[in-house]
N, CA, C, O and CB atoms as a CASP TS submission, in Angstrom:
PFRMAT TS
TARGET T0000
AUTHOR 0000-0000-0000
METHOD Language model
MODEL 1
PARENT N/A
ATOM      1  N   MET     1      -0.903  13.939  17.521  1.00  0.00           N
ATOM      2  CA  MET     1      -0.166  12.798  17.010  1.00  0.00           C
ATOM      3  C   MET     1      -0.432  12.662  15.510  1.00  0.00           C
ATOM      4  O   MET     1      -1.575  12.771  15.065  1.00  0.00           O
ATOM      5  CB  MET     1      -0.560  11.500  17.767  1.00  0.00           C
ATOM      6  N   SER     2       0.607  12.429  14.751  1.00  0.00           N
ATOM      7  CA  SER     2       0.444  12.285  13.304  1.00  0.00           C
ATOM      8  C   SER     2       0.171  10.831  12.942  1.00  0.00           C
ATOM      9  O   SER     2       0.386   9.917  13.738  1.00  0.00           O
ATOM     10  CB  SER     2       1.696  12.793  12.562  1.00  0.00           C
ATOM     11  N   GLU     3      -0.302  10.651  11.736  1.00  0.00           N
ATOM     12  CA  GLU     3      -0.548   9.290  11.242  1.00  0.00           C
ATOM     13  C   GLU     3       0.055   9.179   9.851  1.00  0.00           C
ATOM     14  O   GLU     3       0.269  10.178   9.165  1.00  0.00           O
ATOM     15  CB  GLU     3      -2.085   8.950  11.221  1.00  0.00           C
ATOM     16  N   LEU     4       0.320   7.961   9.455  1.00  0.00           N
ATOM     17  CA  LEU     4       0.885   7.723   8.129  1.00  0.00           C
ATOM     18  C   LEU     4      -0.222   7.200   7.226  1.00  0.00           C
ATOM     19  O   LEU     4      -0.773   6.120   7.442  1.00  0.00           O
ATOM     20  CB  LEU     4       2.084   6.717   8.191  1.00  0.00           C
ATOM     21  N   ARG     5      -0.528   7.988   6.218  1.00  0.00           N
ATOM     22  CA  ARG     5      -1.557   7.613   5.269  1.00  0.00           C
ATOM     23  C   ARG     5      -0.913   6.973   4.046  1.00  0.00           C
ATOM     24  O   ARG     5       0.146   7.400   3.585  1.00  0.00           O
ATOM     25  CB  ARG     5      -2.403   8.835   4.868  1.00  0.00           C
ATOM     26  N   VAL     6      -1.568   5.953   3.536  1.00  0.00           N
ATOM     27  CA  VAL     6      -1.092   5.229   2.364  1.00  0.00           C
ATOM     28  C   VAL     6      -2.140   5.366   1.272  1.00  0.00           C
ATOM     29  O   VAL     6      -3.335   5.203   1.520  1.00  0.00           O
ATOM     30  CB  VAL     6      -0.808   3.724   2.694  1.00  0.00           C
ATOM     31  N   SER     7      -1.690   5.663   0.080  1.00  0.00           N
ATOM     32  CA  SER     7      -2.583   5.803  -1.058  1.00  0.00           C
ATOM     33  C   SER     7      -1.985   5.060  -2.254  1.00  0.00           C
ATOM     34  O   SER     7      -0.806   5.216  -2.574  1.00  0.00           O
ATOM     35  CB  SER     7      -2.824   7.304  -1.395  1.00  0.00           C
ATOM     36  N   ILE     8      -2.819   4.253  -2.905  1.00  0.00           N
ATOM     37  CA  ILE     8      -2.401   3.504  -4.091  1.00  0.00           C
ATOM     38  C   ILE     8      -3.238   3.962  -5.281  1.00  0.00           C
ATOM     39  O   ILE     8      -4.464   4.026  -5.194  1.00  0.00           O
ATOM     40  CB  ILE     8      -2.548   1.962  -3.868  1.00  0.00           C
ATOM     41  N   ASP     9      -2.590   4.273  -6.368  1.00  0.00           N
ATOM     42  CA  ASP     9      -3.283   4.528  -7.636  1.00  0.00           C
ATOM     43  C   ASP     9      -3.485   3.171  -8.305  1.00  0.00           C
ATOM     44  O   ASP     9      -2.693   2.763  -9.156  1.00  0.00           O
ATOM     45  CB  ASP     9      -2.464   5.528  -8.572  1.00  0.00           C
ATOM     46  N   ARG    10      -4.551   2.478  -7.914  1.00  0.00           N
ATOM     47  CA  ARG    10      -4.775   1.116  -8.390  1.00  0.00           C
ATOM     48  C   ARG    10      -5.014   1.042  -9.888  1.00  0.00           C
ATOM     49  O   ARG    10      -4.742   0.006 -10.496  1.00  0.00           O
ATOM     50  CB  ARG    10      -5.942   0.512  -7.670  1.00  0.00           C
ATOM     51  N   ASP    11      -5.511   2.104 -10.499  1.00  0.00           N
ATOM     52  CA  ASP    11      -5.756   2.105 -11.939  1.00  0.00           C
ATOM     53  C   ASP    11      -4.460   1.965 -12.738  1.00  0.00           C
ATOM     54  O   ASP    11      -4.459   1.427 -13.845  1.00  0.00           O
ATOM     55  CB  ASP    11      -6.477   3.382 -12.345  1.00  0.00           C
ATOM     56  N   ASN    12      -3.370   2.450 -12.171  1.00  0.00           N
ATOM     57  CA  ASN    12      -2.083   2.392 -12.868  1.00  0.00           C
ATOM     58  C   ASN    12      -1.139   1.330 -12.321  1.00  0.00           C
ATOM     59  O   ASN    12      -0.002   1.216 -12.778  1.00  0.00           O
ATOM     60  CB  ASN    12      -1.414   3.727 -12.796  1.00  0.00           C
ATOM     61  N   CYS    13      -1.595   0.564 -11.359  1.00  0.00           N
ATOM     62  CA  CYS    13      -0.794  -0.539 -10.807  1.00  0.00           C
ATOM     63  C   CYS    13      -0.663  -1.617 -11.889  1.00  0.00           C
ATOM     64  O   CYS    13      -1.626  -1.935 -12.587  1.00  0.00           O
ATOM     65  CB  CYS    13      -1.451  -1.130  -9.489  1.00  0.00           C
ATOM     66  N   ILE    14       0.548  -2.170 -12.012  1.00  0.00           N
ATOM     67  CA  ILE    14       0.770  -3.218 -13.021  1.00  0.00           C
ATOM     68  C   ILE    14       0.757  -4.618 -12.423  1.00  0.00           C
ATOM     69  O   ILE    14       0.944  -5.601 -13.139  1.00  0.00           O
ATOM     70  CB  ILE    14       2.090  -2.986 -13.728  1.00  0.00           C
ATOM     71  N   GLY    15       0.535  -4.715 -11.102  1.00  0.00           N
ATOM     72  CA  GLY    15       0.432  -6.021 -10.458  1.00  0.00           C
ATOM     73  C   GLY    15       1.719  -6.817 -10.449  1.00  0.00           C
ATOM     74  O   GLY    15       1.690  -8.043 -10.557  1.00  0.00           O
ATOM     75  N   CYS    16       2.853  -6.135 -10.321  1.00  0.00           N
ATOM     76  CA  CYS    16       4.157  -6.816 -10.392  1.00  0.00           C
ATOM     77  C   CYS    16       4.474  -7.640  -9.148  1.00  0.00           C
ATOM     78  O   CYS    16       5.295  -8.556  -9.209  1.00  0.00           O
ATOM     79  CB  CYS    16       5.253  -5.799 -10.603  1.00  0.00           C
ATOM     80  N   GLY    17       3.841  -7.331  -8.035  1.00  0.00           N
ATOM     81  CA  GLY    17       4.073  -8.084  -6.806  1.00  0.00           C
ATOM     82  C   GLY    17       5.118  -7.501  -5.877  1.00  0.00           C
ATOM     83  O   GLY    17       5.329  -8.022  -4.781  1.00  0.00           O
ATOM     84  N   ALA    18       5.776  -6.430  -6.291  1.00  0.00           N
ATOM     85  CA  ALA    18       6.847  -5.851  -5.480  1.00  0.00           C
ATOM     86  C   ALA    18       6.355  -5.446  -4.094  1.00  0.00           C
ATOM     87  O   ALA    18       7.085  -5.610  -3.117  1.00  0.00           O
ATOM     88  CB  ALA    18       7.445  -4.645  -6.187  1.00  0.00           C
ATOM     89  N   TRP    19       5.164  -4.932  -3.990  1.00  0.00           N
ATOM     90  CA  TRP    19       4.661  -4.425  -2.708  1.00  0.00           C
ATOM     91  C   TRP    19       4.366  -5.529  -1.735  1.00  0.00           C
ATOM     92  O   TRP    19       4.837  -5.518  -0.597  1.00  0.00           O
ATOM     93  CB  TRP    19       3.421  -3.605  -2.918  1.00  0.00           C
ATOM     94  N   TRP    20       3.574  -6.498  -2.193  1.00  0.00           N
ATOM     95  CA  TRP    20       3.171  -7.528  -1.235  1.00  0.00           C
ATOM     96  C   TRP    20       4.311  -8.470  -0.901  1.00  0.00           C
ATOM     97  O   TRP    20       4.239  -9.179   0.102  1.00  0.00           O
ATOM     98  CB  TRP    20       1.999  -8.320  -1.776  1.00  0.00           C
ATOM     99  N   VAL    21       5.364  -8.499  -1.711  1.00  0.00           N
ATOM    100  CA  VAL    21       6.562  -9.266  -1.360  1.00  0.00           C
ATOM    101  C   VAL    21       7.406  -8.486  -0.342  1.00  0.00           C
ATOM    102  O   VAL    21       7.896  -9.065   0.627  1.00  0.00           O
ATOM    103  CB  VAL    21       7.401  -9.586  -2.632  1.00  0.00           C
ATOM    104  N   SER    22       7.573  -7.184  -0.560  1.00  0.00           N
ATOM    105  CA  SER    22       8.435  -6.382   0.316  1.00  0.00           C
ATOM    106  C   SER    22       7.740  -5.925   1.599  1.00  0.00           C
ATOM    107  O   SER    22       8.417  -5.613   2.579  1.00  0.00           O
ATOM    108  CB  SER    22       8.934  -5.173  -0.435  1.00  0.00           C
ATOM    109  N   CYS    23       6.413  -5.879   1.618  1.00  0.00           N
ATOM    110  CA  CYS    23       5.700  -5.415   2.809  1.00  0.00           C
ATOM    111  C   CYS    23       4.326  -6.101   2.922  1.00  0.00           C
ATOM    112  O   CYS    23       3.296  -5.445   2.765  1.00  0.00           O
ATOM    113  CB  CYS    23       5.531  -3.875   2.770  1.00  0.00           C
ATOM    114  N   PRO    24       4.308  -7.402   3.189  1.00  0.00           N
ATOM    115  CA  PRO    24       3.046  -8.137   3.245  1.00  0.00           C
ATOM    116  C   PRO    24       2.151  -7.771   4.429  1.00  0.00           C
ATOM    117  O   PRO    24       0.974  -8.134   4.438  1.00  0.00           O
ATOM    118  CB  PRO    24       3.331  -9.594   3.289  1.00  0.00           C
ATOM    119  N   ASP    25       2.679  -7.063   5.423  1.00  0.00           N
ATOM    120  CA  ASP    25       1.846  -6.626   6.539  1.00  0.00           C
ATOM    121  C   ASP    25       0.901  -5.505   6.130  1.00  0.00           C
ATOM    122  O   ASP    25      -0.116  -5.279   6.785  1.00  0.00           O
ATOM    123  CB  ASP    25       2.717  -6.172   7.698  1.00  0.00           C
ATOM    124  N   VAL    26       1.233  -4.804   5.051  1.00  0.00           N
ATOM    125  CA  VAL    26       0.424  -3.661   4.607  1.00  0.00           C
ATOM    126  C   VAL    26      -0.256  -3.923   3.261  1.00  0.00           C
ATOM    127  O   VAL    26      -1.388  -3.489   3.043  1.00  0.00           O
ATOM    128  CB  VAL    26       1.296  -2.412   4.507  1.00  0.00           C
ATOM    129  N   PHE    27       0.426  -4.625   2.362  1.00  0.00           N
ATOM    130  CA  PHE    27      -0.083  -4.797   1.001  1.00  0.00           C
ATOM    131  C   PHE    27      -0.323  -6.258   0.660  1.00  0.00           C
ATOM    132  O   PHE    27       0.350  -7.155   1.168  1.00  0.00           O
ATOM    133  CB  PHE    27       0.883  -4.194   0.002  1.00  0.00           C
ATOM    134  N   GLU    28      -1.299  -6.473  -0.212  1.00  0.00           N
ATOM    135  CA  GLU    28      -1.603  -7.811  -0.702  1.00  0.00           C
ATOM    136  C   GLU    28      -2.112  -7.709  -2.130  1.00  0.00           C
ATOM    137  O   GLU    28      -2.442  -6.625  -2.611  1.00  0.00           O
ATOM    138  CB  GLU    28      -2.643  -8.519   0.207  1.00  0.00           C
ATOM    139  N   GLN    29      -2.173  -8.847  -2.796  1.00  0.00           N
ATOM    140  CA  GLN    29      -2.692  -8.883  -4.166  1.00  0.00           C
ATOM    141  C   GLN    29      -4.207  -9.057  -4.125  1.00  0.00           C
ATOM    142  O   GLN    29      -4.732  -9.889  -3.384  1.00  0.00           O
ATOM    143  CB  GLN    29      -2.029 -10.029  -4.988  1.00  0.00           C
ATOM    144  N   ASN    30      -4.888  -8.266  -4.924  1.00  0.00           N
ATOM    145  CA  ASN    30      -6.322  -8.445  -5.090  1.00  0.00           C
ATOM    146  C   ASN    30      -6.534  -9.624  -6.033  1.00  0.00           C
ATOM    147  O   ASN    30      -6.044  -9.610  -7.162  1.00  0.00           O
ATOM    148  CB  ASN    30      -7.007  -7.143  -5.638  1.00  0.00           C
ATOM    149  N   GLN    31      -7.246 -10.625  -5.588  1.00  0.00           N
ATOM    150  CA  GLN    31      -7.425 -11.840  -6.370  1.00  0.00           C
ATOM    151  C   GLN    31      -8.284 -11.618  -7.616  1.00  0.00           C
ATOM    152  O   GLN    31      -8.160 -12.368  -8.584  1.00  0.00           O
ATOM    153  CB  GLN    31      -8.046 -12.909  -5.510  1.00  0.00           C
ATOM    154  N   ALA    32      -9.138 -10.617  -7.609  1.00  0.00           N
ATOM    155  CA  ALA    32     -10.011 -10.367  -8.762  1.00  0.00           C
ATOM    156  C   ALA    32      -9.296  -9.684  -9.917  1.00  0.00           C
ATOM    157  O   ALA    32      -9.514 -10.043 -11.074  1.00  0.00           O
ATOM    158  CB  ALA    32     -11.182  -9.525  -8.340  1.00  0.00           C
ATOM    159  N   ASP    33      -8.440  -8.697  -9.621  1.00  0.00           N
ATOM    160  CA  ASP    33      -7.806  -7.948 -10.716  1.00  0.00           C
ATOM    161  C   ASP    33      -6.287  -8.052 -10.747  1.00  0.00           C
ATOM    162  O   ASP    33      -5.657  -7.553 -11.679  1.00  0.00           O
ATOM    163  CB  ASP    33      -8.188  -6.509 -10.621  1.00  0.00           C
ATOM    164  N   GLY    34      -5.686  -8.691  -9.743  1.00  0.00           N
ATOM    165  CA  GLY    34      -4.238  -8.870  -9.725  1.00  0.00           C
ATOM    166  C   GLY    34      -3.439  -7.676  -9.245  1.00  0.00           C
ATOM    167  O   GLY    34      -2.216  -7.764  -9.132  1.00  0.00           O
ATOM    168  N   HIS    35      -4.095  -6.567  -8.962  1.00  0.00           N
ATOM    169  CA  HIS    35      -3.406  -5.357  -8.523  1.00  0.00           C
ATOM    170  C   HIS    35      -3.176  -5.380  -7.020  1.00  0.00           C
ATOM    171  O   HIS    35      -3.790  -6.168  -6.299  1.00  0.00           O
ATOM    172  CB  HIS    35      -4.204  -4.111  -8.915  1.00  0.00           C
ATOM    173  N   SER    36      -2.298  -4.521  -6.560  1.00  0.00           N
ATOM    174  CA  SER    36      -2.046  -4.386  -5.136  1.00  0.00           C
ATOM    175  C   SER    36      -3.210  -3.679  -4.451  1.00  0.00           C
ATOM    176  O   SER    36      -3.916  -2.867  -5.050  1.00  0.00           O
ATOM    177  CB  SER    36      -0.740  -3.627  -4.892  1.00  0.00           C
ATOM    178  N   GLN    37      -3.382  -4.012  -3.187  1.00  0.00           N
ATOM    179  CA  GLN    37      -4.358  -3.341  -2.356  1.00  0.00           C
ATOM    180  C   GLN    37      -3.821  -3.336  -0.930  1.00  0.00           C
ATOM    181  O   GLN    37      -2.904  -4.085  -0.592  1.00  0.00           O
ATOM    182  CB  GLN    37      -5.758  -4.034  -2.442  1.00  0.00           C
ATOM    183  N   ILE    38      -4.403  -2.486  -0.109  1.00  0.00           N
ATOM    184  CA  ILE    38      -4.034  -2.419   1.299  1.00  0.00           C
ATOM    185  C   ILE    38      -4.784  -3.519   2.038  1.00  0.00           C
ATOM    186  O   ILE    38      -5.968  -3.745   1.790  1.00  0.00           O
ATOM    187  CB  ILE    38      -4.350  -1.011   1.907  1.00  0.00           C
ATOM    188  N   VAL    39      -4.095  -4.199   2.942  1.00  0.00           N
ATOM    189  CA  VAL    39      -4.757  -5.259   3.695  1.00  0.00           C
ATOM    190  C   VAL    39      -5.940  -4.669   4.465  1.00  0.00           C
ATOM    191  O   VAL    39      -5.906  -3.510   4.880  1.00  0.00           O
ATOM    192  CB  VAL    39      -3.760  -5.959   4.664  1.00  0.00           C
ATOM    193  N   GLU    40      -6.956  -5.458   4.645  1.00  0.00           N
ATOM    194  CA  GLU    40      -8.212  -4.983   5.232  1.00  0.00           C
ATOM    195  C   GLU    40      -8.015  -4.287   6.579  1.00  0.00           C
ATOM    196  O   GLU    40      -8.680  -3.293   6.870  1.00  0.00           O
ATOM    197  CB  GLU    40      -9.165  -6.143   5.402  1.00  0.00           C
ATOM    198  N   ARG    41      -7.131  -4.793   7.373  1.00  0.00           N
ATOM    199  CA  ARG    41      -6.898  -4.225   8.709  1.00  0.00           C
ATOM    200  C   ARG    41      -6.561  -2.737   8.682  1.00  0.00           C
ATOM    201  O   ARG    41      -6.929  -2.003   9.599  1.00  0.00           O
ATOM    202  CB  ARG    41      -5.781  -4.973   9.392  1.00  0.00           C
ATOM    203  N   TYR    42      -5.863  -2.284   7.635  1.00  0.00           N
ATOM    204  CA  TYR    42      -5.407  -0.896   7.570  1.00  0.00           C
ATOM    205  C   TYR    42      -6.150  -0.054   6.534  1.00  0.00           C
ATOM    206  O   TYR    42      -5.813   1.114   6.339  1.00  0.00           O
ATOM    207  CB  TYR    42      -3.940  -0.867   7.268  1.00  0.00           C
ATOM    208  N   ARG    43      -7.143  -0.618   5.877  1.00  0.00           N
ATOM    209  CA  ARG    43      -7.908   0.132   4.876  1.00  0.00           C
ATOM    210  C   ARG    43      -8.772   1.211   5.511  1.00  0.00           C
ATOM    211  O   ARG    43      -9.224   1.092   6.650  1.00  0.00           O
ATOM    212  CB  ARG    43      -8.782  -0.812   4.067  1.00  0.00           C
ATOM    213  N   ALA    44      -8.984   2.261   4.739  1.00  0.00           N
ATOM    214  CA  ALA    44      -9.914   3.311   5.141  1.00  0.00           C
ATOM    215  C   ALA    44     -11.270   2.970   4.544  1.00  0.00           C
ATOM    216  O   ALA    44     -11.554   3.314   3.397  1.00  0.00           O
ATOM    217  CB  ALA    44      -9.425   4.734   4.677  1.00  0.00           C
ATOM    218  N   GLY    45     -12.090   2.304   5.310  1.00  0.00           N
ATOM    219  CA  GLY    45     -13.403   1.892   4.822  1.00  0.00           C
ATOM    220  C   GLY    45     -13.294   0.820   3.765  1.00  0.00           C
ATOM    221  O   GLY    45     -12.514  -0.124   3.896  1.00  0.00           O
ATOM    222  N   SER    46     -14.078   0.971   2.717  1.00  0.00           N
ATOM    223  CA  SER    46     -14.108  -0.048   1.657  1.00  0.00           C
ATOM    224  C   SER    46     -13.163   0.273   0.494  1.00  0.00           C
ATOM    225  O   SER    46     -13.109  -0.479  -0.479  1.00  0.00           O
ATOM    226  CB  SER    46     -15.525  -0.197   1.129  1.00  0.00           C
ATOM    227  N   ASN    47     -12.429   1.369   0.583  1.00  0.00           N
ATOM    228  CA  ASN    47     -11.514   1.769  -0.482  1.00  0.00           C
ATOM    229  C   ASN    47     -10.244   0.917  -0.422  1.00  0.00           C
ATOM    230  O   ASN    47      -9.476   1.012   0.535  1.00  0.00           O
ATOM    231  CB  ASN    47     -11.167   3.277  -0.368  1.00  0.00           C
ATOM    232  N   LEU    48     -10.026   0.100  -1.428  1.00  0.00           N
ATOM    233  CA  LEU    48      -8.879  -0.812  -1.457  1.00  0.00           C
ATOM    234  C   LEU    48      -7.543  -0.101  -1.543  1.00  0.00           C
ATOM    235  O   LEU    48      -6.510  -0.678  -1.202  1.00  0.00           O
ATOM    236  CB  LEU    48      -9.007  -1.749  -2.613  1.00  0.00           C
ATOM    237  N   GLY    49      -7.550   1.146  -1.994  1.00  0.00           N
ATOM    238  CA  GLY    49      -6.314   1.874  -2.231  1.00  0.00           C
ATOM    239  C   GLY    49      -6.021   2.996  -1.250  1.00  0.00           C
ATOM    240  O   GLY    49      -5.105   3.786  -1.478  1.00  0.00           O
ATOM    241  N   GLU    50      -6.778   3.085  -0.165  1.00  0.00           N
ATOM    242  CA  GLU    50      -6.545   4.131   0.833  1.00  0.00           C
ATOM    243  C   GLU    50      -6.492   3.509   2.213  1.00  0.00           C
ATOM    244  O   GLU    50      -7.284   2.622   2.533  1.00  0.00           O
ATOM    245  CB  GLU    50      -7.644   5.219   0.770  1.00  0.00           C
ATOM    246  N   GLY    51      -5.553   3.976   3.038  1.00  0.00           N
ATOM    247  CA  GLY    51      -5.483   3.437   4.377  1.00  0.00           C
ATOM    248  C   GLY    51      -4.569   4.235   5.286  1.00  0.00           C
ATOM    249  O   GLY    51      -3.949   5.221   4.888  1.00  0.00           O
ATOM    250  N   ARG    52      -4.513   3.764   6.527  1.00  0.00           N
ATOM    251  CA  ARG    52      -3.665   4.372   7.550  1.00  0.00           C
ATOM    252  C   ARG    52      -2.901   3.241   8.225  1.00  0.00           C
ATOM    253  O   ARG    52      -3.472   2.203   8.559  1.00  0.00           O
ATOM    254  CB  ARG    52      -4.510   5.208   8.595  1.00  0.00           C
ATOM    255  N   ILE    53      -1.613   3.452   8.421  1.00  0.00           N
ATOM    256  CA  ILE    53      -0.797   2.399   9.031  1.00  0.00           C
ATOM    257  C   ILE    53      -0.088   2.923  10.276  1.00  0.00           C
ATOM    258  O   ILE    53       0.160   4.123  10.394  1.00  0.00           O
ATOM    259  CB  ILE    53       0.234   1.858   8.020  1.00  0.00           C
ATOM    260  N   PRO    54       0.237   2.025  11.202  1.00  0.00           N
ATOM    261  CA  PRO    54       0.961   2.451  12.401  1.00  0.00           C
ATOM    262  C   PRO    54       2.421   2.769  12.093  1.00  0.00           C
ATOM    263  O   PRO    54       2.974   2.319  11.089  1.00  0.00           O
ATOM    264  CB  PRO    54       0.883   1.370  13.476  1.00  0.00           C
ATOM    265  N   ASP    55       3.022   3.544  12.965  1.00  0.00           N
ATOM    266  CA  ASP    55       4.412   3.968  12.779  1.00  0.00           C
ATOM    267  C   ASP    55       5.387   2.805  12.636  1.00  0.00           C
ATOM    268  O   ASP    55       6.377   2.917  11.914  1.00  0.00           O
ATOM    269  CB  ASP    55       4.836   4.828  13.935  1.00  0.00           C
ATOM    270  N   ASN    56       5.120   1.696  13.310  1.00  0.00           N
ATOM    271  CA  ASN    56       6.066   0.576  13.245  1.00  0.00           C
ATOM    272  C   ASN    56       6.126  -0.079  11.856  1.00  0.00           C
ATOM    273  O   ASN    56       7.015  -0.891  11.599  1.00  0.00           O
ATOM    274  CB  ASN    56       5.691  -0.468  14.281  1.00  0.00           C
ATOM    275  N   LEU    57       5.195   0.261  10.967  1.00  0.00           N
ATOM    276  CA  LEU    57       5.217  -0.275   9.601  1.00  0.00           C
ATOM    277  C   LEU    57       5.704   0.740   8.568  1.00  0.00           C
ATOM    278  O   LEU    57       5.653   0.480   7.366  1.00  0.00           O
ATOM    279  CB  LEU    57       3.837  -0.753   9.219  1.00  0.00           C
ATOM    280  N   GLU    58       6.170   1.885   9.036  1.00  0.00           N
ATOM    281  CA  GLU    58       6.609   2.938   8.104  1.00  0.00           C
ATOM    282  C   GLU    58       7.774   2.484   7.231  1.00  0.00           C
ATOM    283  O   GLU    58       7.745   2.685   6.016  1.00  0.00           O
ATOM    284  CB  GLU    58       7.012   4.192   8.878  1.00  0.00           C
ATOM    285  N   THR    59       8.786   1.884   7.818  1.00  0.00           N
ATOM    286  CA  THR    59       9.949   1.446   7.028  1.00  0.00           C
ATOM    287  C   THR    59       9.539   0.406   5.996  1.00  0.00           C
ATOM    288  O   THR    59       9.977   0.458   4.846  1.00  0.00           O
ATOM    289  CB  THR    59      11.046   0.870   7.947  1.00  0.00           C
ATOM    290  N   CYS    60       8.716  -0.516   6.399  1.00  0.00           N
ATOM    291  CA  CYS    60       8.222  -1.541   5.482  1.00  0.00           C
ATOM    292  C   CYS    60       7.489  -0.904   4.309  1.00  0.00           C
ATOM    293  O   CYS    60       7.738  -1.259   3.157  1.00  0.00           O
ATOM    294  CB  CYS    60       7.296  -2.521   6.216  1.00  0.00           C
ATOM    295  N   ALA    61       6.586   0.036   4.591  1.00  0.00           N
ATOM    296  CA  ALA    61       5.813   0.692   3.538  1.00  0.00           C
ATOM    297  C   ALA    61       6.713   1.536   2.629  1.00  0.00           C
ATOM    298  O   ALA    61       6.497   1.591   1.418  1.00  0.00           O
ATOM    299  CB  ALA    61       4.717   1.571   4.156  1.00  0.00           C
ATOM    300  N   LYS    62       7.715   2.189   3.210  1.00  0.00           N
ATOM    301  CA  LYS    62       8.650   2.973   2.389  1.00  0.00           C
ATOM    302  C   LYS    62       9.452   2.073   1.464  1.00  0.00           C
ATOM    303  O   LYS    62       9.720   2.435   0.318  1.00  0.00           O
ATOM    304  CB  LYS    62       9.600   3.786   3.280  1.00  0.00           C
ATOM    305  N   ASN    63       9.834   0.907   1.955  1.00  0.00           N
ATOM    306  CA  ASN    63      10.541  -0.050   1.083  1.00  0.00           C
ATOM    307  C   ASN    63       9.661  -0.459  -0.091  1.00  0.00           C
ATOM    308  O   ASN    63      10.141  -0.577  -1.218  1.00  0.00           O
ATOM    309  CB  ASN    63      10.970  -1.303   1.882  1.00  0.00           C
ATOM    310  N   ALA    64       8.387  -0.673   0.168  1.00  0.00           N
ATOM    311  CA  ALA    64       7.451  -1.019  -0.911  1.00  0.00           C
ATOM    312  C   ALA    64       7.294   0.136  -1.887  1.00  0.00           C
ATOM    313  O   ALA    64       7.254  -0.067  -3.101  1.00  0.00           O
ATOM    314  CB  ALA    64       6.081  -1.407  -0.334  1.00  0.00           C
ATOM    315  N   GLU    65       7.206   1.349  -1.351  1.00  0.00           N
ATOM    316  CA  GLU    65       7.092   2.537  -2.201  1.00  0.00           C
ATOM    317  C   GLU    65       8.281   2.638  -3.147  1.00  0.00           C
ATOM    318  O   GLU    65       8.115   2.921  -4.333  1.00  0.00           O
ATOM    319  CB  GLU    65       6.989   3.808  -1.342  1.00  0.00           C
ATOM    320  N   GLU    66       9.474   2.407  -2.623  1.00  0.00           N
ATOM    321  CA  GLU    66      10.698   2.474  -3.442  1.00  0.00           C
ATOM    322  C   GLU    66      10.797   1.322  -4.434  1.00  0.00           C
ATOM    323  O   GLU    66      11.405   1.468  -5.495  1.00  0.00           O
ATOM    324  CB  GLU    66      11.927   2.474  -2.546  1.00  0.00           C
ATOM    325  N   ALA    67      10.204   0.177  -4.099  1.00  0.00           N
ATOM    326  CA  ALA    67      10.264  -0.991  -4.971  1.00  0.00           C
ATOM    327  C   ALA    67       9.287  -0.927  -6.141  1.00  0.00           C
ATOM    328  O   ALA    67       9.429  -1.665  -7.116  1.00  0.00           O
ATOM    329  CB  ALA    67       9.998  -2.227  -4.171  1.00  0.00           C
ATOM    330  N   CYS    68       8.305  -0.051  -6.043  1.00  0.00           N
ATOM    331  CA  CYS    68       7.277   0.029  -7.093  1.00  0.00           C
ATOM    332  C   CYS    68       7.867   0.583  -8.388  1.00  0.00           C
ATOM    333  O   CYS    68       8.345   1.717  -8.408  1.00  0.00           O
ATOM    334  CB  CYS    68       6.096   0.911  -6.631  1.00  0.00           C
ATOM    335  N   PRO    69       7.841  -0.198  -9.468  1.00  0.00           N
ATOM    336  CA  PRO    69       8.442   0.270 -10.715  1.00  0.00           C
ATOM    337  C   PRO    69       7.646   1.366 -11.424  1.00  0.00           C
ATOM    338  O   PRO    69       8.187   2.067 -12.279  1.00  0.00           O
ATOM    339  CB  PRO    69       8.611  -0.885 -11.642  1.00  0.00           C
ATOM    340  N   VAL    70       6.370   1.520 -11.077  1.00  0.00           N
ATOM    341  CA  VAL    70       5.558   2.547 -11.733  1.00  0.00           C
ATOM    342  C   VAL    70       5.149   3.669 -10.780  1.00  0.00           C
ATOM    343  O   VAL    70       4.361   4.541 -11.147  1.00  0.00           O
ATOM    344  CB  VAL    70       4.318   1.916 -12.335  1.00  0.00           C
ATOM    345  N   GLN    71       5.682   3.648  -9.566  1.00  0.00           N
ATOM    346  CA  GLN    71       5.520   4.726  -8.592  1.00  0.00           C
ATOM    347  C   GLN    71       4.070   5.137  -8.370  1.00  0.00           C
ATOM    348  O   GLN    71       3.717   6.307  -8.520  1.00  0.00           O
ATOM    349  CB  GLN    71       6.306   5.918  -9.032  1.00  0.00           C
ATOM    350  N   VAL    72       3.238   4.170  -8.012  1.00  0.00           N
ATOM    351  CA  VAL    72       1.813   4.470  -7.800  1.00  0.00           C
ATOM    352  C   VAL    72       1.406   4.425  -6.325  1.00  0.00           C
ATOM    353  O   VAL    72       0.216   4.435  -6.010  1.00  0.00           O
ATOM    354  CB  VAL    72       0.960   3.491  -8.585  1.00  0.00           C
ATOM    355  N   ILE    73       2.371   4.376  -5.441  1.00  0.00           N
ATOM    356  CA  ILE    73       2.078   4.419  -4.005  1.00  0.00           C
ATOM    357  C   ILE    73       2.567   5.731  -3.427  1.00  0.00           C
ATOM    358  O   ILE    73       3.640   6.219  -3.782  1.00  0.00           O
ATOM    359  CB  ILE    73       2.731   3.225  -3.266  1.00  0.00           C
ATOM    360  N   ARG    74       1.768   6.302  -2.527  1.00  0.00           N
ATOM    361  CA  ARG    74       2.139   7.544  -1.860  1.00  0.00           C
ATOM    362  C   ARG    74       1.974   7.363  -0.358  1.00  0.00           C
ATOM    363  O   ARG    74       0.949   6.874   0.117  1.00  0.00           O
ATOM    364  CB  ARG    74       1.282   8.736  -2.374  1.00  0.00           C
ATOM    365  N   LEU    75       2.995   7.765   0.372  1.00  0.00           N
ATOM    366  CA  LEU    75       2.944   7.789   1.827  1.00  0.00           C
ATOM    367  C   LEU    75       2.958   9.247   2.257  1.00  0.00           C
ATOM    368  O   LEU    75       3.796  10.029   1.809  1.00  0.00           O
ATOM    369  CB  LEU    75       4.137   6.990   2.463  1.00  0.00           C
ATOM    370  N   THR    76       2.032   9.601   3.124  1.00  0.00           N
ATOM    371  CA  THR    76       1.904  10.980   3.559  1.00  0.00           C
ATOM    372  C   THR    76       1.722  11.024   5.071  1.00  0.00           C
ATOM    373  O   THR    76       0.843  10.353   5.613  1.00  0.00           O
ATOM    374  CB  THR    76       0.727  11.673   2.846  1.00  0.00           C
ATOM    375  N   ARG    77       2.531  11.795   5.737  1.00  0.00           N
ATOM    376  CA  ARG    77       2.367  11.971   7.182  1.00  0.00           C
ATOM    377  C   ARG    77       1.447  13.162   7.401  1.00  0.00           C
ATOM    378  O   ARG    77       1.687  14.252   6.883  1.00  0.00           O
ATOM    379  CB  ARG    77       3.752  12.181   7.904  1.00  0.00           C
ATOM    380  N   THR    78       0.393  12.939   8.175  1.00  0.00           N
ATOM    381  CA  THR    78      -0.575  14.028   8.442  1.00  0.00           C
ATOM    382  C   THR    78      -0.657  14.321   9.922  1.00  0.00           C
ATOM    383  O   THR    78      -1.413  15.200  10.337  1.00  0.00           O
ATOM    384  CB  THR    78      -1.976  13.666   7.906  1.00  0.00           C
TER
END
């Protein structure tokens, strides 16, 4: 069975809010730096920018990926 991995380049995130508005089940704003991060439920350990999401959230995450003006999110099926 494959899984959908999510990766955020948080260093280049501009904190525009597009992700957490378009897909709040997967992404949220980090209150300390204003950048996007993966919600704790789907994070890979303590890394705010790496995670795995269930198939039912794929469309939501893809919408967020397309909404990102600086293209710092990557979705990879493994």
